[in-house]
N, C-alpha and C positions, 0 to 999 in steps of 0.2 A: 698542272702549272709547274714549271721548272723553278729551281731555286733562284735563278737570275730574274725571271719574270716576277716572282714574289718580292724580291728586294726592290725591283724597279717600282712596282705598284705601291709598296710600303712607303716609299719616299714621297710619292705623289702629292668613323662614327657613331557593408555589413561588418561588424567588428571582427577583425581577424584574431585568431588565437595567437598567443605568444609562442614563438618558436625559436630554436637555436639557429645561429647563422654565423658565418665567418666574419671576424671584425673588419670594419671599414672605417675610414677616417671621417669624423665630422670635421667641420672647418671652424676653428683650427685644431681642436683636440681630437683624440681618438676615443671611440666608444665601441661597445659590443653591438650597437644597433638596437638596444632595448634599454628601458629605464633601469636604474635611476640616472638622471642627468644632474649635473652640478649647478644648474642655474634655472630659475623659473622660466626664462625665455626658451631654453632648449626643451624643458619639460612640456611647455605649451606647444612648441613646434612639432615635437615628436607625436603628441597626442592628437594633433590637428588632423581631421579627415582630409584625405588628399586624392586627387587623380594624377596620373602620370601619363602624359600624351606625347612624350618625345624621349624615347629610350630605344637603343639598338640591342637586339638580342645578343649578338656576339660580344658586345661591350659589357655584358652583365656577368661574364664567366668568372666564377670564383677562382682565386689563385690556386687553391688545392686541386680543383678540377683541371685547370690548365696544365699544372705540373703533372698530374696523373696521366693526362692524354699525351703530354710530351714524352713521358717515359714509355708509354705504350708505343708511340711512333718510333722511338729509338730502338726498342726491343724488336719491333717488326722489321726494322731496317738492318738488323744484325749488329746493333751497337753504333751504327753511323746514321745520323739523320740531319736534315738541313736546319734543325733547331735544337740547341742544347738547353739543358735545365737552367744554366746561368742566364742564357738569353731570355728564356721564358720568365724567370724571376725579374729580370730587368724591366719587363713590361709593367710591373707593379710598383716601380719606383717613380715617384712623381716629384721632381724637384721644383725649384723656383721658376725655372724656364722649361716647362715640360714639353717634350716632343709630342707630336700627334700619335694617335693610337692605330692608325691605318695598318701598320705593319703587323700588329698583333691580330687584327681582324682578318687580314689576308692569310696569316699562318693558320688560323682556325679552319678556314675553308680549304686551304691547300694541303695541309698535312694532318690535322688533328681530329676533325669531325669525320668519322668514317662510316657511321651507321645511324639509322633513324633514332635509336635509343639515345644517342648522344644529344640530339635535338630535344628529345623529351626531357632529358636531364637539365639541359640549359634553361628551358622554359620553366620547368618546375622549380628549380633553384632560384631563378630570378623572381618569380611570383611569390615564393616563400619569403625571400629577403624584402621585397617591396611591402608585403602584407605586414611584416614586423614594424614598418613605419607608417601604419595606418593608411596605406594606399588601398583604396576601395576599387578603383577602376584603372587598369593599365593598358594602354595601347602601345605596342612595341613593334619596331621595324625588323624585318627579316628580308635578306636579299636572296630570293630563290635562284637567281642566275648563278651565283657563286656556289651554292649548294649543289646544283645540278651539274655544273661544268667542272668544278674543282673537287668537291667532295664525292661526286659520283652518285648522289641520291636524287632520284627523279622527283619532280614536284609532288605528284600524288602521294608517294610514300613519305616524303618529308612532311608534307602538310598533315597527314594523318597522325604522325608522331607529335607534332606541335599541338594539334587540336586535342589529342588525348591528354597531354600535359596541362592544357588550359582547364579541362574539366576536372582533372585530378587535383589541381591546385585550388579550384573553386570549392571542391568538396572538403579539402583538408584545411584551407586557410581562409575561406570566405572572401576571396578576391576575384573580381571580374577581370579576365584577361582577354584581350582582343588583338588581332594581328593586322599589321599594315605591310603589304608586300611592296618592297622598295626596289626601285630601279638602281642598278649600279651604273652611275653616270660615266665611269671609266671604261665600261664595255660599249660596244657599238650600239647605236640607236635601234638597230634591228633586234638586238637581244632584249631591249625594253619592250618592243612590240610583241615579241614572242612571250615574254613573261606575263604581260597582260592577257594574252590568249590563254595561258595556263590558268590564270586566276578565274577567268570567265568560264572556261571549259570545266573546271573542277570547283565550282562555286560552293562556298561554305559560309554560313552566317557568321562564323568567327572571323572571317576576313572582311574587314570593314572598307578598305580602300587601298590606294597605292600612294607611295611617296617616292622621293629620289634623294640619294645620298652619295657618300664617298666624295672624292676630291673635286671641288667645284672649279678649281683653277683650270682654265682652258677647256672646260666642259659645260658650256652655258645651257640654261634650261630649254631654250628654243629647239635644241637638237631632239628633244623628246616630245614634241608637240603631238605627234601621231599617237604615241602610247597614251598620253593624257586624254586625247579626244576619244580613243577607244574605251578607256576606263569610264569616262563620263557617260558615254552612250550605254554602257552596261549597268549604270546606276551605282557605280563605286564612288566613294568619297575620295578627295584628292588633297594632298599637301606636298610641299617641296622644300628642301634645303636650298636657301638662297641668301645671298649677302653674307655668307660665311667666308672664312679664310681671307677676309679683307676684300672680297670681290665686290665690284661696283653695285650701287643701288639699282641700276637698270636691270640686274638679274631678278631682283625682287619684283620690279614692275612687270617684267616678262612673265614671271610665275603667276602674278595676280591677273594680268590682262590677257595674256595669250594662253597660258595653261589653265587659267580660270580655277585656281586652287581654292579650297575651302579655308585653308589656314596656311601660315608660313612658319617654317622651322628656322630658327636663328633670325635672319633678316636685319642684322645689326647696322649695315651700311645705309639703311633707309634714313638714318639720322642725318645723312649728307643731303637729303632732298626733302626739306620740310613741307613743300607744297604737295608732293606725292604722299608723304606721311599723313598729311591732313585728309587726303582722299581715303586712305586706308582706315584712318580713325573714324571717318564718317560712315564707312561700310561696316565697322565693328570687327574687322579681321583680327583674329587672335594670332599672336606671335609667341611661339613656344621657345623661350630663351633658355640658355644654359650658362649658369654662373661660372662653371669650371672650364668653359671653352678654351682650348689650348692656344688658339691663335693670339688672343689678347694677353694671356698670361706670358706668352713668349715674346711678344713684340712691344708691349708697353713697359716703360720703366717701373720697377717695383714700387717706387714711392708715388707713382701717378696712376698705377693700374686701376684701382678702385674708383678714382676720381674721374678718369677719362674713359672708362669703359662705356660703350654705347648703351648698355642695359640701363645705366643710371639716367640717361637722357630720354629714353623711349616714352615713358609715361607722360613726361612733360610735353610731348608732341601729340598727346591724346591717344597714343597707341595702347592697345590692350595686350598685356604680356602675362605669361604664366611660366614659373620656373620649373625646370626639369633636370634630370640627372645625366641624360645623354648616354654615356658609357660608364656606369657607376663604379664598377670595380676597378676599371683602368684609370678613371679620374679620381679614385680614392674618395668617393663622396656617396652619401646616402640621400634619400629624399628629405630627411630631416636636415641634413647638412646643406643641401641646396637652398632650402628655405632660410636657413640660418645665415647664409651668405648674403641673401637679399637685404637683411637687416644689418649685419655686422660690416659687410664690405661696401654695400651700395647705399646704405643710410635710409632705407625705406622704413616707414612706421608700421605699427601693428595694424592700423586702419588700412594702410596700403595693402597689407597681406590679405585682408578680407576681400579687397577688390581682385587681387590676383587669384584667390581661391574661386571666386565667382567666374572669373575669366576661364579658368580651367574647366569648370562645369559647362560653360557656354561653348567652349571649343571642342569638348569631347564629343565623339560620335556615338551618342547614346540615345536611347528611346526618349522622345520628348516628355512622356509622362514620368519616366524615372528622373529625368533632369529636374522637372518641377519639384518632385518629391525631395530629391537630394538638395536642391537649393534651399528649401526650408530647413531640412535636417542639418545641413552643413552650417548654415547661419546660426541655428540654435546651439549647435555644439561649439562653434567659435565663441559665442558669448559665454557659455558655461565654462569653457576652458580658460578664457581670459579672466573671468572672475576668480577661478580656482587658483591659477598660477600667477596672476598679476605680473605679466611680463613687462 
């Protein structure tokens, strides 16, 4: 990918042991990602057992890792590279009107990820960081098309590195990691079909299904119907980003009815269609929401943001939602911080959080027997922590 094309696309996503990690912001305060917290609520939320089912691998990259790879790219280019250290640091500044993170994600594929070990490091560090916030089960998106076409790492080699990291993190931190191969909707539909062929031809149990992400504007879900049909025939689970970036609710409808997805990522504009929302509620579709979504932080007035955000209205329509980090290091949020925003910003109660926790377990693509076991265990732990911390 040339620098020009990179810039254009950027304008256009078990009890773990304690471990050290780079600081990330809670909302609103900063923490190291580990106890102690300064309030019973944060103590409760940090200790709460969690699943994470909407997170993008490239959006988990630690700032130190990003800077290290930037310096490596500059050195390899003889001191001149399409990305400077100052530009790299700027990706980790999140103001009141944050820009999207797509340019940072494109930079990783285009310039910074150069070998399978880089992917291993990304996965291992993400799962380490998530485990520090009591995430027991993490399903994360990875776009094989970008890795193959831009980073130059063929799917089988990239997948092997990712799977190895999943197993290493399971051993070291007690966290279950699972992969969702994601369609880059800004690439041609044929690339999506090809990606599904890769997944099917090199089938691994760690790859649970497919998704679709990147900029939804002018890239409607129906373009990728063939890829989704192929995935379903192969027995893969499916999800889709829809109703993000302020795109109309009909994109959610298309994903549900035409792509026949198992769950929806974001889906906020469904609040504009109460009748269709009622149908989704009746079917029990899980919506993986992101409190730090850049679009609403950027477009809603500061004084109205939390009051007018669609997340606040979705449960009132009967929709089942579950909070996630999306791009945690670039959004400056941790799993604890995402759950904190549900209370602090959107006004949900502790009892609401129990429902969201259950939604996450129901929406996760896990073995039914494990789901039943964890439903009982998570409920019991919720009650124990609530009595202990009295949030």
